[in-house]
C-alpha positions in Angstrom: 0.2 0.2 0.0 2.8 2.3 0.5 4.4 1.7 -2.9 1.2 1.9 -4.4 0.8 5.4 -2.9 4.3 6.8 -3.4 4.3 5.5 -7.2 0.9 7.6 -7.2 0.8 10.3 -4.9 -2.2 12.9 -4.8 -1.5 15.6 -7.3 -1.4 18.1 -4.9 1.7 16.8 -3.3 5.2 17.9 -4.2 8.2 15.8 -4.7 9.5 17.3 -1.8 6.9 15.9 0.6 7.6 12.4 -0.2 10.4 11.8 2.4 7.8 13.1 5.2 5.3 11.0 3.9 7.2 7.9 3.6 8.5 8.1 7.4 5.0 9.2 8.5 3.5 5.9 6.7 6.1 3.9 8.1 5.6 4.8 11.6 1.8 3.6 11.2 3.0 0.1 10.5 4.7 -0.3 13.7 1.0 -1.5 15.0 1.2 -4.1 12.3 -2.4 -3.4 11.6 -3.5 -2.5 8.3 -6.4 -0.6 9.3 -4.0 1.8 11.0 -1.8 2.1 7.8 -5.3 2.6 5.8 -6.1 5.5 8.3 -2.9 7.4 7.6 -2.7 7.1 4.1 -6.5 8.8 3.8 -4.9 11.5 6.6 -2.2 12.0 3.7 -4.9 12.0 0.7 -6.9 14.9 2.8 -3.9 17.1 3.5 -3.0 17.3 -0.4 -6.8 17.5 -0.9 -6.9 14.4 -3.5 -10.7 14.3 -4.9 -10.7 10.4 -5.5 -12.1 8.2 -2.6 -9.6 5.8 -1.1 -10.2 1.9 -2.1 -11.9 1.0 1.0 -15.0 3.8 0.2 -14.9 3.6 -3.8 -18.3 2.2 -4.1 -17.5 1.6 -8.1 -15.6 -1.2 -6.9 -18.2 -3.0 -5.3 -18.9 -6.4 -6.6 -21.3 -9.5 -5.4 -21.5 -12.8 -7.4 -24.0 -15.0 -7.0 -23.4 -18.5 -9.0 -25.6 -21.3 -8.9 -23.6 -24.5 -9.0 -24.2 -27.7 -11.1 -25.0 -29.4 -7.6 -27.7 -27.3 -6.6 -25.6 -24.7 -4.3 -24.8 -20.6 -4.8 -21.0 -19.9 -4.9 -20.5 -16.1 -3.2 -17.8 -14.0 -3.8 -18.1 -10.4 -3.2 -15.5 -7.1 -3.1 -17.5 -4.2 -1.1 -17.0 -0.9 0.4 -15.7 -0.5 4.2 -19.3 1.2 5.0 -21.1 -2.1 3.6 -18.2 -4.4 5.1 -19.3 -2.6 8.4 -22.8 -3.2 7.9 -22.5 -6.7 7.0 -19.7 -8.0 9.6 -21.8 -6.1 12.5 -24.9 -7.9 11.2 -23.2 -11.4 11.2 -21.1 -11.3 14.1 -23.8 -11.2 17.0 -25.4 -14.5 15.2 -22.2 -16.4 14.5 -20.8 -16.8 17.8 -20.3 -20.4 19.2 -23.4 -21.9 20.5 -22.7 -25.3 22.6 -25.3 -28.0 21.5 -25.3 -28.5 25.6 -23.1 -27.7 28.4 -21.5 -31.1 27.5 -21.0 -30.6 23.9 -19.3 -27.8 22.2 -20.5 -25.9 18.9 -19.0 -28.2 16.2 -19.0 -25.8 13.5 -15.9 -23.8 12.2 -16.4 -20.1 11.8 -17.0 -20.5 8.5 -20.1 -22.4 8.9 -21.2 -20.2 11.8 -21.0 -17.2 9.3 -22.8 -19.0 6.5 -26.1 -19.5 9.5 -25.8 -16.5 10.4 -26.5 -15.4 7.2 -29.1 -17.5 6.6 -30.6 -15.9 9.7 -30.3 -12.4 8.8 -31.8 -13.3 5.7 -34.8 -15.1 6.9 -35.7 -11.9 9.8 -35.4 -9.5 6.8 -37.9 -11.3 5.0 -40.2 -11.8 8.4 -39.5 -8.1 9.2 -41.7 -7.7 4.9 -39.0 -5.5 4.5 -38.3 -6.6 0.6 -40.2 -6.1 -2.5 -43.4 -7.8 -3.4 -42.0 -10.7 -5.9 -45.2 -11.2 -8.0 -47.5 -9.4 -6.4 -46.4 -11.4 -2.9 -44.1 -11.4 -0.2 -42.4 -14.4 0.4 -39.4 -16.0 1.7 -39.3 -18.7 -1.0 -41.6 -20.6 -3.3 -41.7 -24.6 -3.4 -43.3 -26.5 -5.7 -44.0 -29.8 -5.1 -46.7 -33.0 -5.5 -49.0 -33.5 -2.2 -48.2 -37.5 -2.4 -44.7 -37.1 -2.3 -44.6 -34.4 0.7 -47.3 -36.8 2.6 -45.3 -40.4 1.5 -42.2 -41.5 1.7 -40.9 -43.5 -1.3 -41.8 -47.1 -2.0 -40.6 -49.6 0.5 -40.3 -51.7 -2.2 -37.0 -50.4 -4.2 -37.2 -53.0 -6.6 -39.5 -51.7 -9.3 -37.2 -48.7 -9.9 -38.9 -47.4 -13.0 -42.5 -47.6 -11.1 -40.7 -45.7 -8.3 -38.7 -43.3 -10.5 -42.3 -42.7 -12.6 -44.0 -41.8 -9.5 -41.7 -39.9 -7.2 -41.1 -36.2 -7.6 -38.6 -33.7 -5.5 -39.4 -30.1 -4.5 -39.0 -27.2 -7.5 -37.9 -24.2 -6.5 -38.1 -20.8 -9.0 -34.6 -19.8 -8.5 -32.4 -23.0 -7.5 -34.7 -25.5 -9.2 -35.0 -29.2 -7.4 -35.5 -29.4 -3.7 -35.2 -33.0 -1.8 -38.4 -33.8 -0.3 -36.9 -33.9 3.4 -36.0 -29.8 2.8 -39.6 -29.4 1.8 -41.0 -31.4 4.6 -38.8 -29.2 7.3 -39.9 -26.0 5.3 -43.7 -27.5 5.5 -43.7 -27.5 9.4 -44.6 -23.5 9.3 -45.4 -22.5 6.0 -48.1 -20.6 4.1 -49.7 -23.4 1.9 -51.7 -22.7 -1.4 -53.2 -25.9 -2.8 -53.8 -26.1 -6.8 -55.5 -29.5 -8.5 -54.0 -30.3 -11.8 -55.7 -32.5 -13.8 -53.9 -35.5 -16.1 -52.0 -32.9 -17.7 -50.6 -31.0 -15.4 -52.9 -28.1 -16.0 -54.6 -26.0 -12.8 -58.0 -26.7 -12.7 -59.1 -25.4 -8.8 -57.1 -23.2 -6.8 -57.6 -23.7 -3.0 -57.7 -21.1 -0.9 -54.3 -20.0 1.2 -53.9 -21.5 4.9 -51.4 -20.2 7.1 -50.4 -23.4 8.9 -49.4 -21.9 12.4 -51.4 -19.0 13.1 -50.5 -15.9 15.1 -52.5 -16.7 18.4 -51.2 -20.4 18.4 -47.4 -19.3 18.1 -47.8 -17.2 21.1 -49.1 -20.2 22.9 -46.6 -22.0 21.7 -43.7 -19.4 22.7 -45.5 -19.3 26.4 -44.9 -23.1 26.8 -41.3 -23.2 25.4 -39.6 -20.2 26.0 -37.2 -20.6 22.9 -35.9 -23.6 21.3 -37.2 -26.4 23.3 -34.3 -29.0 22.0 -32.3 -29.9 25.2 -29.4 -27.7 26.1 -30.1 -25.0 23.8 -32.4 -22.3 24.8 -32.6 -20.1 22.0 -34.9 -17.1 21.4 -38.2 -17.5 20.1 -37.7 -14.9 17.1 -35.0 -17.6 15.9 -37.3 -20.5 16.3 -39.8 -22.4 13.8 -42.9 -24.4 14.4 -42.7 -28.0 13.9 -45.1 -30.6 13.5 -44.4 -33.4 15.8 -46.9 -35.2 13.1 -46.6 -34.1 10.1 -49.3 -32.1 8.7 -49.3 -33.8 5.6 -49.9 -37.2 7.2 -52.7 -35.8 9.0 -51.1 -34.3 12.1 -53.0 -31.7 13.8 -52.1 -27.7 13.9 -52.3 -27.4 17.6 -50.4 -27.2 20.3 -49.9 -31.0 21.5 -48.4 -31.7 18.1 -46.0 -28.6 18.0 -42.7 -28.0 19.2 -40.8 -24.6 19.0 -37.1 -25.4 17.3 -34.3 -23.0 16.1 -33.3 -23.8 12.6 -30.2 -25.6 13.8 -32.0 -28.1 15.7 -34.8 -28.1 13.2 -33.1 -29.6 10.6 -31.3 -31.8 13.4 -34.7 -33.4 14.2 -35.6 -33.9 10.4 -31.5 -35.4 9.0 -30.4 -36.2 12.3 -31.9 -39.1 13.7 -33.4 -37.1 16.4 -37.0 -38.1 17.4 -39.6 -36.0 19.4 -43.1 -36.6 21.1 -45.1 -34.6 23.6 -45.1 -36.4 26.9 -48.1 -36.5 29.3 -47.1 -33.6 30.9 -47.8 -31.6 27.5 -44.2 -30.8 27.1 -41.6 -32.2 24.4 -39.4 -35.0 25.1 -36.6 -35.4 22.7 -35.4 -39.0 22.2 -31.6 -39.1 21.1 -30.2 -41.5 17.9 -28.5 -44.6 18.8 -25.0 -43.4 17.9 -25.5 -41.0 21.1 -27.5 -43.2 23.2 -28.0 -46.8 22.5 -30.8 -46.9 24.9 -32.6 -43.8 23.5 -33.5 -42.4 26.7 -35.9 -39.6 26.4 -34.4 -36.0 27.6 -37.0 -33.4 28.7 -37.2 -30.1 26.5 -34.7 -27.3 27.7 -36.6 -25.3 29.8 -38.5 -28.3 31.9 -35.5 -28.6 34.5 -36.0 -32.7 36.0 -39.7 -33.2 35.2 -41.4 -36.2 35.5 -42.2 -37.7 31.7 -45.5 -39.5 33.0 
């Protein structure tokens, strides 16, 4: 940075000022902090009244690439100015702190994984606040299309009839990213807005059902009053970070009522759907969690986070 500055000094800096400027900049490097050096460069440019903004403040350099990959993911790469970077890091910092799964288990996520989860949370809160513009006349987190039978039923147990299984089984479909697994769609469907559409044999809509909200605001308030946040043992993330999970999936006939719902943060919601954990509502009308065999071969039920040492029966 020093060499670049001296090779292209501000237009108003005379040649005889170069030695003093060099000493000033070298003194700024003693802290071994590039922010201190950038501050010194900015002060020199202001002294000699250079009109061009420093690189850290040059908005014309801002770029953000969001590219879909062949395996259905998105690769992000960007170069942004200091102000935008400060807002981004300030938003990610409190949401990317290590959060142990329990007192005995540290957070196993890498810093990069924690920042990715934090970015997901920032986007979710942005959409929850309805700050975004309309997308086709609606404010939505994301749109997913899926066949109702696929959402309700698992793939056939007889996997020998591959041709029939492939013909009868579909996946979810999103407008931007394309296919999404049925397991992911089922997790999203725990707390979503459902718009049923009846199609004919050619896939043409013939009846548009009335949009229904799976979990009402009143029911969510009751859910928060019972679970006080993520109910997963040892978690307790605040309710604003959580989603309602159907113990018995609504597509399989599970009712949308307090005795079939549990409040879970996104991390533990994914764990329940994909990590081998089970959850049920005990006779005390509170959630109980059954760990996978690899964690507890006896699969002893664990009480919800806020329950202390309750009795299940």
